[in-house]
N, C-alpha and C positions, 0 to 999 in steps of 0.2 A: 369300513363299510359302513353307509349309513345308518344315523340311526331309524328313521324307520325300513329299511330293508333287515336291521336286525333285528326289529320288531317280529315282521313276518316269519321270516328263518326260524329262530329262537333258536333251541336244543339242540335242532340238526342242521347247524349250520357246518358244523365239522365232517358229516357226511354230504352236503350239498357241495363246499366245497375243500375237498380232500387235498392233502400234500403227500401225492406217491412217492415210494419211496423209490430208491435210487436203483434197485433190482427189479421192481414194476416196469419204470420208464426204461430199460436193457428191454425189456421183453418185448415192449410193447415198440421200440424202433425200429423192427421188423416192417411192420405196419406202416409207416410214413417216410415223408419224403422233408428231408433238412430244409429248411427257410430262414430269413432272418430279415427283421425290419428295423427301420429306422425310428427315433425318436419324433412322435408327433405323428407319424401313420397312422392312417388308420386300414388296420389289419381285417376287418369287419365293416360294413354298412348297415344300419335297421335296410331291411326291404332289398337288400344283396345276400346270394344265397354265398353263403362264406363257403371255405377253400375245404373246410372239413372241421376233423376236430383238432383246436393246437395245443401240443404240450411243451410249456414253454422253460427254458432249457437254462435261460439267462434275461434277464431284464426286470420291466414290469410290463402289466395293460392291464388297462383300466377297460372294467364295462359299465358301459354307460348306458340309460336309457333315458331317452328322450321326452319331458312331459310337457312336450308341444308349445309354441308361444316361447321360445327361448332358455325355459326351464330346462334345466339337466339333473340328475343325478346318476351319481357314482355308484353302482351295485356292490362289486368287490377291486379291488387291484391284484390280479394273481402276480404270484411270483414264482421264483425256477420250483419246479416241480410241480404247478397245480397247470388244471386244462381249461382251455376256453372252448366254452361250448356247451350246447340245451338240447332239447329234443330234436328239433329242427333241421340239425345236422346230422342226424340219426338220417333221414330222408332226402336229403339234400335239399331243402325250404331254405328262404328268406331267414336269412337272421330278424329278430327280435330287437334285438340292440346292437347298440355300437363295442367295439374292440377297438380302445386306440394304443397305443403303443407308445407308455409313461418315457421310457430310454430305451436304449437298442435293447431288440430282442434278438437271441439267436432261441429256435424252436424244428421241433418237426411236426409237420401237417400229417393228419388220417382222413384220408377222403374218405367219403359215407362207405360207400360199398367197401373197403377195407378197415372202417371202424365195424363193420357187421362184423367181418371174418374174424374179427379182434374177439370181440366180443364170443361168439361159438367156440374159439381154438382156444381159449385161455378163460375159464367160464369166471372163475373167482373175481380175476380182474374184474373180467367184463358186467358183473354182475356188481360190482362197487363202482362203475362209469354208468351202468345205466341207472341206478339210484342216483347217483349225482344228478344226471342230466332231468329225471323224473322230478326232483327235486326242486329247482332250477326251473323248472317250466309252471312246477306249484306256486312257489314263489311270485312268477311275475302274473301267474293268473291273480293271485291276490292282492299284491301292488296295486292292477288295476291301471297303470301308466305307462305303460307299453302297448304296441300295435294299434290296429287301425281307431281311428275313431269317431264313432257315431255324433252328429249335430242333429236334433230335432226334439219337439215338443215329449216331454218324457214317455203319457198316455198314448201318443201315436202310435196306431197297430203295424205300420212300417220301420219304424223303432223298435218298437218289440221283438217283430218279425227278424229284423239284420240282428241284432241281441241274440236275440234266442240263436236263429243258424250260430253264431260264431262261442256260445258257448257251447252249444253244443258239440261244436268240431275240436274244444277244448284250446281253443285260441284267445289268447289276452286282450282286451280293449277297455276303448273307455267310452262312455252312453255323458255329453255333455247335454243340460237341459237347454233349449237354444229359449223359449221363456225365464228360463233366471241366473243362469250359469253365465259371470263373463265373458268370461277363455271363449264361450258357445258365439258370444254375441261379435266379440272381436274375430275372432276365425269368421263366421258369416259374414263382416264388414270388410275383413282382409281378403274375402275371396268373391265379393259384389253379387251371392247368393241370394236372389228372388228366393222370399221368405215360404211363397207356393211350390219354392221346388224343395222344401225341407221334407225329408232327411236327407244329410248328406254325409258320407262317408272319409275322409283319408285318410288314406292308407300311409303305412310305412313310409313308401317308395315316392310320397310326394304327390302322387293324383289322386285329383277329388273327384267323385263317384255323388249322379244326382239320382239317389234314392234305388240301387242296383238293386239286382236281383241277384240269388244268390250264387248264383255261378258266377257272373261279374264280378262279384265280390272276391269272391277264392280265385278266380285269375289274376286278380288285382293285389291281391296279398301271398301268391303262390302256394295255394293248396292245389290246384289243379294245373296240369302242365300237358300239352302238347301229347296225344299219344300216336307212340311211335305204330303206325301201318306197314310196317315193314314184319316188324319182330310177329312170332305166332310164339304164343304162350302153351305150354302145358295145361293151364285149365283155367279161365275165367268165371268170378264167381259176382253175381247177379243178387246183391241186401249186403248190406255189412250191420246184421243185427247179430244176436248171439250166434245163432247157426251158422251166416256167411265166416263170422268171425275165425270163430272156431276151428272151420274147414280151411282157410288162410293159414292158420297160423300150423295146425299138420301139415298141410301139402306144403308148405314152402321149407317147415323145415325138414319136412323128407325129401328137401331135393327139387321138386315142381317148380317150376317159376309159375308163379299165381300174379293174376291181378284180380281187383274187388273196387266195385262202379256200385255208390250208391247214389238216388236220384233229391234226400235231404241231408242228411248226416250221420256217422257213424251211432251206432247203437242202439237202431231200432225200436219197436216199443217198451223195450227192456230198461230203453237208456231214460226214459220218462216215469221209472217206476222212483216216489221218493224215498221207499226205503226196501230194502228184501231183506228179508230177515231166515225166511228158511232154503236159502240156495250152501249147499254142502261147502262146510270148509270156514262159513263165517259164523263163527255163533253170536256176535256182537253185532251182526245184519250190515252192509253194506249199500250204498244208493247206486240205481241202476247206470247213472253217468258215471261214478267213480268203478264200478267194476268192467262199463264196455270200453273205459278209457285204457284199462290194462292191458283189454283185450286190444285192442289195435295199434298200442304200444309193441305188444311184442306181437304182432305181423309186422309191423318194419320191422324192428327188431330181426326178423330172418329173413326181411329183401320183401315183401309185400309191396306192388305200386298199389298207390291208392288211386282212387280218381273220385272223389266226391265235392260237390256233389255235381254228379252225370247219370241221364236216364237211357236205358237198353230201352230203346224203341224197335227193334226187331232181331228177331236170332233166323239164319237162313245158313245154311249151306255153302262154304267159299267157293268163289269161281272156280280155285284150281282145283276143285274136288277131294281137296283135304282139308277134313277138320271145318273147322266154323266159323263164321263173322259172326257179329255184336255189332248191329248201329246205333250209334248213342249220339249225343246232343253235338251241335258243331257241323253236321256233317262227315264226323270223324267214325274211326271202326276199325273195332279189336277184331285182331286175330287168334283164333284158342283151336287146339285140341281137342278140348272138352268144354263140357257148363253145367256150373252147377245151380240151380234156379233157388235163390234165398232170397226174393224178396218181398216176405213175410205178408202183412194183411196194411190196409189204410185205414185209419180213423172210422168208423162210422157217423157221419153225422144225423141230426134231427131232421123231420122232416117239417121242418117250419117252414112257408114262404120267404121272411126278411133274414134267416138264418144269418146268412152272408155278410149283413149289413152289419153285424158285431164281431166277424169271425178277426180273430188276430188281435181284437182289445180289448174288448169285455167277454168273449165267448172262447175257450180255453180247451187244450186236448193233451196239455198236460202241464202238471205242475212243480215247477219248478225256483229256485229263489227269487228270477225275474217279475213268475207271478205273482208269487207271495209278498212283494214290494208293492205292487203294484193295488194289491185288494186288500192291504196291513192293516188290523182295527178294523174291516166293515163284517158283514153277512157279506157269506158268499152261497150259491147252490153248488152242489155238485151230484152227477145223476150218472146211477153205476151200482152195478150190485158184487160185480168179480174184485178179483186180488189188487189189482191198479185203482180198482176206486176206493181199495178199503186204505192205501197205503199214502195214495193223496189226499183224505181225509184227513187222518190222522196228521201227515205232516201238517196240512194247511190250520190247522185247526190250531197250531203253536204260532200260527203267523197271525189269524184274525178272532173277532169277536165271535164269528159264529159259524159251524160249517149247517146247512140243511142237507144229509143226503137223501136222494129223490131215490124212489125201486120201483121198479116195475112189480116183482114179483113179490108173496104174502110174508119172506123172510129172507132173509142175507146168509142162513145157517146153508141154502142149498148151493151158494153160489161164490162163497168166500172161505177162505181158512176158517181154522178156529179161533187160533192166536188173533186175528185179526177184526175179527167178531167183538173179542172180550173186551179189547183194547179201545175200540167205539165204545163201547157200556162204557167204558168207564173217564172217557173224555167228557165233562160235563155241558161243552160249548159245542158235541155236534149232537143233532138231531135229525133219525131216524124216519123217515116216512116211508110206509112200505104200500105198493099197489098203488103208487102213484105217480102221475106222466104228466111232464109240460104239455101246452098247449098252445100258448103267447110267450112271446119277449117281445117288450113297448121300451123304446128310447126315444130320439132323435141324432140324427147322423146315425156313426159308429157307435154314440157315449146309449150303454143299455141303462133301462129306466127302472122297471119293473120286470119281472118273472110271475107266471101265472101257470098255476100246475090245477090238477083234478083228482080225485081219488075216483078211480076204474070202478069201486063197486058203487056209486053214485054218489053224490052229495055235492055240496056248495064247491063250487072253486078256489082257490086260498090264492090271492095275486100279494108278492112281497116286496118292498122298494128295495131291490136287490142290484148291482150293478159289474158282480161278475158271476160266471157260469162256468161248472168243468166237466165237459161231455167226455164220461169215461164207459161206452153205451159198446162194449167191442168192434170189433175189424171183419172186414169181408176181405176176402183175399187179394191183394196187391198182382193181378193177372192177366189187366188191362191188355199192356203192352204185346202178351204170345197170342190176340187175337187171331194174327196170322203167322202163326210159326208152326203149326201142325204139330204142338205139344199137346197132346189130349186133357182135357177138366173136367170135372164132373158140373152134378149139373148147379153146384154154388160156385162152382170158377174155380175152388184147389186142385192143383196138379197132378191128378192118377199115375202111380208107379206100383212098382212088382205085379205078384202074378197074373195078379186082375185084367192084366193089361197084353198077356199069354206067359207058355212056357219058359223058362229060364230068366228070369226077368227078376235081374235080385228089388230088397224093398224101398231104395231107391231111389230106381228106374226107369225112366220116363218111356213112352214109347218110341222114342228118338235114340240109335245108338249113342252114348259118350254124354248123353245130358241125363242130369241129377237131379232132383229136386229135393230139399231138406225144410229145416221147421215148420211155420205156421202154414206157408204156402201149399204145404206139400196135404192132400186128403187120407186122412186116418193119419195126422197127426199130433202128439200129445200136446198139447199148448200151455207150454211150461219151460221157462230158461232152460234149466236143466237138462228137459228133455232135448233142445234144439241145439247146446252145445255137444249132447251126446251125438244126435247125426248128424252133424256137421265133422265129432272127430272119425265115426262110423265110415265116411262117408269115401275116406280119402283112400279105403284099402279098397274100394269098386275104381278106383279112378284109376288106383296103378294097376288094379286087373286089366281095365281096360285100354289103357296107353299101353301096353306090354303087347295087348293083342291085336292093336294098331301097328305098334313098331312091326310086329309078325309078319300080318300081311305086306303092310306096305316093301317088307327087304325077300318076301317069299319071291321067285323069279316068273316072270309072265309068260306062262302057255301061247 
C-alpha cells in the first residue's frame, strides 16, 4: 500500500482489506463463477462496470487509482484470500479504480445480485464484507484522487453546485482551481477549453462535459441508468430523505421490489444537518450526511433500485388499468403497483428581488465542508431559529471568524432544542440578533459584498460587510409535481391522509388507493428525523395490506 493510502486507512486497514479464511472462501463459492486473468490484464477499468466482487484464489491484483495527467497510485495489492471491489459493486455501478492482474490470477466473481444474496444468507460474513466496502469508499472519498475531476474557479457557483452534488451523492471527486492549479491549466490546454466554458468535468470514462447539469453528470459517471419500462415494481418511492430511505429499507428487506427517485440527492434536509445529537442510538452525535449515507447503503444492500437525480413529474393510472405510472425526466416512465410520496420539502427563500444573483456562490441553503472552506476566517450571516439553523451555526463557528445569527422571533427557545441554545450561548464568536429581518443584499455579479438587516421593532438598519449568508428559514411542501395528479392537498400544499379523507383510510393513506404519503410532505406529520424514519417503517405494513388486497382482486373470477 502507498504511504498516502496507509495514512488514510490507518488502524482500520485490516477491516478495509481483510484476508478471508479458507472456510469463508468455501462458503462464498456457491455465489460466484470461476474466472481467470493473465498477467498485465485489466480486470476492471475505472469508469467501466465491474463484473462483481472478485475473490482472489491465487496470484495478485493491483488496485490503482488514476491521479490524472499520467500520475498513478497503487492503493493496495490483493493476494490469495482477498477480494476486489467497493460499494460500486453492490449496485453494479462503474468502478472508481483500476484493477490490474500483477501476475496470473485464479478467482471467482460474485455478481451484484448474488453479492446481495450473500449478505442476506451469510449474515456474519456479509457484515465483514459490507464494512470493508464502506471503508474502501471512505478511503477513496478522503484521498480525493479518484472519480470525476471538476475544473474551474474555486468560488464559481457552478463549481460549488457540481461539487456539492457529488459530495451529497457520496462520490469521490477532485476539484482543480483553474486560476491557480497547474494540473487544471494543463487539462484546459489539452482539451482546448475556452475559459468562458468553465467549469468542465472530466469523467472517469474519459468524457469531457462542459458545465453539465446534475443529471448529465450522474449519467456520465454511472449513477443513473435507463429505467426498465417493462418492469412493474411493487412500490415506487418519491423522495430519498429519511422517510423515503426508511420505507425503502423496510420494503426491500421484506421482499418488495422497490425503486426510489429523488430530484437532488439522497438525504433530503436531514443530509444538510452538520450534526444531529438527539437521534436515538448516537450519544456522541452524527452528521446528517453520515446517517443518510448509511441508510442509502443499507437500501442498496437489499436491492433497492436508486434513480437519483431524477424528478417525478406526473402520477397517473397505468394505461393497462393496473397500478400506476410515474412520468419522470427524459421521457421515461416507472410502472408500479403502489406509490409512496416522500418528496419532503423545498427550502424557503428570502423575498428579495436580487436573491438569485448570489445563490450558489454566496447564498447557501446548507453548511457542509464545501461551504465552510469558501468562507473560512470570514464573518457570515445565518438566518433561522430552528434546529437546522442551530446545528449549522455551531458547525460554522469552528471554521469562520464570526457567525451573526438572525432570527425573526423574540428568542430561540421557542423553536430550537435546549442543548443547541445553550451551545450557541457558549460560543464566543456567535452573535444572536433576535427580532431581525434581512432587507437587502448588495454586491457585483455573483459576489456578495454587504448584508443589511433591520430590527422589526424599529431602529436604524444595520449594514455589515458579509460575503456569505446561510438560509435556514424553514421549508414548503415539495408537492408542485402533484398539481395534476388528483392527490388531495391541504391549504398549505401538504398531502392529506387518514380518516379526514373518509372512513377506513389509514394514517398515511391518501385519497387515491395504493398511494401513501410519509414524512415532512404529509399534513400533520412531526417534522423530525426520527418521526420520518418511523413513518417510513410504518407505511410498509400498509403497503403489504394494500398489495395483498390488490392481488386478491386480480385473482378473483370475473362474473
